[in-house]
C-alpha positions, 0 to 999 in steps of 0.5 A, a space after each residue: 847241439 852242435 855249433 852249426 845247429 846253434 848258428 842255424 837257430 840264431 839265423 832263423 831267429 834273426 830272420 823272424 825278427 827282421 820279418 816282424 820289423 818289416 811287417 810293423 814298418 809296413 803297418 806304421 807307414 800305412 797308418 802315418 801316411 795317406 795312400 795318395 802320398 805313397 802311390 803318387 810320387 813326383 816323376 823326376 824326369 817330368 818337366 825337364 831340367 828347367 824345373 829343377 833349378 839346377 842351372 839357376 843354383 850353379 850360376 852366381 847372381 848377376 853372372 853369366 856363369 863364366 866366372 868373369 
């Protein structure tokens, strides 16, 4: 076997291992989580920035955010 053929065989074997890993992960996730949990992810843009608490977290308690 030439060096190229050995590298090609290693690449095919590595591809098969990765494909098997993906299939096993799909099966494992499918068993571990409910379908509703996997399909219905919350929309980060729904509700606007007031729902995230980003402004409240950035403003110190009792302060107006100006630093004075």
